[in-house]
C-alpha positions as CSV (number, residue, x, y, z in Angstrom):
1,A,-21.9,-11.1,87.2
2,V,-22.3,-7.3,86.7
3,A,-22.8,-5.1,83.7
4,E,-21.4,-1.6,84.0
5,V,-20.4,0.7,81.2
6,D,-17.9,2.7,83.2
7,L,-15.3,0.2,84.5
8,R,-14.0,2.8,86.9
9,R,-17.1,2.2,88.9
10,T,-16.3,-1.5,89.4
11,E,-13.0,-1.0,91.1
12,E,-14.4,-1.3,94.6
13,L,-16.6,-4.2,93.5
14,K,-13.5,-6.1,92.3
15,K,-11.7,-5.5,95.6
16,N,-14.6,-6.9,97.7
17,F,-15.7,-9.6,95.3
18,P,-12.7,-10.6,93.2
19,S,-14.4,-13.5,91.4
20,T,-17.2,-11.3,90.0
21,R,-17.4,-11.3,86.2
22,I,-17.8,-7.9,84.8
23,Y,-19.2,-6.9,81.4
24,Q,-19.6,-3.6,79.8
25,D,-22.6,-4.7,77.7
26,W,-25.7,-6.2,79.4
27,R,-26.4,-8.2,76.3
28,E,-23.1,-9.9,76.6
29,L,-23.6,-10.7,80.3
30,L,-27.0,-12.2,79.5
31,D,-25.6,-14.2,76.6
32,K,-22.6,-15.6,78.5
33,E,-24.1,-15.9,82.0
34,H,-27.7,-16.9,81.6
35,K,-27.1,-20.5,82.6
36,H,-25.4,-19.3,85.8
37,I,-27.9,-16.7,87.0
38,D,-31.3,-17.0,88.7
39,S,-32.4,-13.3,88.7
40,V,-31.6,-9.9,87.3
41,N,-31.6,-6.5,89.1
42,V,-32.2,-3.7,86.5
43,S,-30.9,-0.4,88.0
44,T,-30.3,1.7,84.9
45,P,-31.6,4.9,83.5
46,D,-35.4,4.4,82.9
47,H,-35.2,4.3,79.1
48,M,-33.3,1.0,79.4
49,H,-35.6,-0.7,82.0
50,A,-37.9,-2.4,79.4
51,P,-35.3,-3.7,77.0
52,I,-33.0,-5.2,79.7
53,A,-35.9,-6.6,81.8
54,L,-37.7,-8.1,78.8
55,S,-34.5,-9.8,77.6
56,A,-34.0,-11.3,81.0
57,M,-37.6,-12.5,81.3
58,Q,-37.4,-14.1,77.8
59,L,-34.6,-16.2,79.2
60,G,-36.8,-17.2,82.2
61,K,-35.1,-15.1,84.7
62,H,-36.8,-13.4,87.7
63,C,-36.5,-9.6,87.3
64,Y,-36.4,-6.9,89.9
65,C,-36.7,-3.5,88.1
66,Q,-36.9,0.1,89.2
67,K,-39.9,2.2,88.3
68,P,-41.0,2.7,85.6
69,L,-40.8,-0.7,84.0
70,A,-41.9,0.7,80.7
71,H,-42.8,4.2,79.2
72,D,-45.7,3.1,77.0
73,I,-48.0,0.2,76.1
74,Y,-45.7,-1.1,73.4
75,E,-42.9,-1.7,75.9
């Protein structure tokens, strides 16, 4: 499954992997697909790294995240 806000960017993906489930909201992806995924790759603008990675980790998923994982101690 893939989360991408701009669906135009998923056209090539759908051609190569037609069975891929695509969501525009990462929260919806995690909500609907968490039972079917083992890990999450967070490749977003850095201000979203912590919220997405933490949400995935709270579901028990392994997480690969670009740097920085967080901006401050709170995150």
